[in-house]
Structures are given as C-alpha cells and as structure tokens.
N, C-alpha and C positions, 0 to 999 in steps of 0.2 A: 504493499500499499503505499509505504513512504517514497519508494522510486517513482510512482505514477505522480505523487505530489511534487516531487523534486523536478520531473519532467515538465509539468505544467508551469511551475515557476521558472523553469529554465527558459521557456519561450518568451517570458515577460523581461527577464534581465540576463545579461550574458555571462555573469559569474556563477548564476544558478545552473548553467548548463555543464561547467567544469565540475561543480559539486555533484552533479548527477552522474557523469562520467566516472568520477572517483568512486561514488558509492556503487555504481553498476560494475567496475573493475574489482572492488573489494569483494562484492557478492559472489563474483566467479572465483576469485582466489580462494574465499571461505569454502565454496562448494568443492573445489579441486582438492584443498587440504582435508576437507571431510572425507572425500572420497579415498584419497591416499591413505588416511589414518584407519578408515574401515578395513581396507585392503590389507594394510600392515598388520592390523589387529587379527584379521583372519589367518594371515600366514603364520603369525606368531602362535596363536591358538592350534593351528594344525601342527606346527612343529612341536610343540609342547605335548600334544595328545598322542602324537605317534612315537615320540621318544621317551 
C-alpha cells in the first residue's frame, strides 16, 4: 500500500519519485534476501538431518 502512495506522490513532486524508486529497490532486495535465507535454511536443515 505504501508503494502506491509514494507512486502517487511521486507524480506531484520530483523528489518523491526517487523515494519511490528507493523503496521499490529495497523491497526487491528484501525479497531476494528472504528467498536466499529460506534456501540457506533448507540446505542447512537438510545437511543436519542427513548427517
């Protein structure tokens, strides 16, 4: 929801667009890190369970 609000504000003022882009990039990075962490945990659990 906050990303949509920032997108609307970004149309009105130039600085808001950069904030919107920064939030968007941060969301992507958070998503990638979350996926990597889950994969890492799965691998560690698998190794611990098999050995």
